[in-house]
N, C-alpha and C positions, 0 to 999 in steps of 0.2 A: 654589509653597509656600515660604514664608519660613522660614527656620531659627529655631528658638526655642532659645536657649542657656541652659544652666543655669549659674548662677554657679560659678566655679572650673573650668570646663570650657573647654578651647581648641576652636578650629574643628576641628582634626584630630581630637581625641577624639570630638567630636560627630559628624562624618561617618563615623568608623570605627564608631561605635555605630550609626548610622543603615544602614550598609552590612550589618552583622551582623544587624539587625533585619529588613531587606529580605530577606537570604538565608534567614533562619529563617521568614519569612512565605511566601515561594516554595516552600520545601521542604515546608511543611504543605499548599500548594495542589496541589503535584505529588503528594504521597502520597495526598491525598484523590481526585485524578483517576485515580491507578492503582487505587485500590480501587473507584471508581465503575465503571471499565472491566472490571476483573476480574468484578464483579458482572454487568455488562450482557453480557459475552461468555458467561459461564455461562448466564445467563437466555436469551439468544438462542439458543445452542446447544441447549438443553433444549426451547425452543418448536419451532425447526426441526426437531429430531429427532422430536418427537412428531407434527408435521405430516407429515413425510415417511414415518413409520410408517404413518399414516392414509391417505395417498395409496398406499403400497405395498399395503396391504390391499385397497384398492378395485381396484387395476390388476392384482393378482395372478391373478385369474381370466382376464384377457385376455392375460397372458403365456404364450406356448405351451410354452416349454421353459426349461431351466436356463440357457441362454446369454441369452436375453432378460431373464431374472430378474437375472442378473449384470450385464448392461449397464444395466438400470434403476437397480440399487443403486449402480453405479459413478457414474451420472450424478447420483443424489442426493447422493452423498458429495462430488463435485466441486462441486455447487451450495452445499453446506454449508461446504465449504472456502473457497469465493470469498467467501460472506457474512461468515464469521468473519474472513478476511484483510481485508476491506473494514473492519471494526470495528477491527482492529489498526492499519491505516493511519490511520485517524481518530485514534486514540489517540496515535500517534507524532507526528502533525501538531500536535495540540493541546498535547501536552508540549513540542515544540520551539518552538511559538509562545509558550507560557508562559516557557519558559527563555530565549528571545530577549528577551522583555518584561523580565525579571529583569536580564539583562545590560545592557539599554539604560538602565534606571533606575539601575543600580549605576554606570554610566559617567557618567550626569549627576551623581550625587552626588559622584564623583570629582573632577569638574571644579570 
């Protein structure tokens, strides 16, 4: 990308302005990613809980005592936690990747 200078603006001012614009742009991207992941996490949790409630109601007849019920519920909770943790890890990875991209582009502008 070739720089387009505005008359009366020196190179340092131009690149400082570009770095500010870049930071603002990436902040918007990260904010949008955070909102998307919050919605995704909430929707996935709701979907999984509904699915697990259906599964529990089907299995309830075959569970012989309270101990088996508790084990079944704990297993479901662990599965839910693992799935949500996977989504959180994906979010962290994506945000770190985006932040790294921002840093690299900022360094290119500073050169």
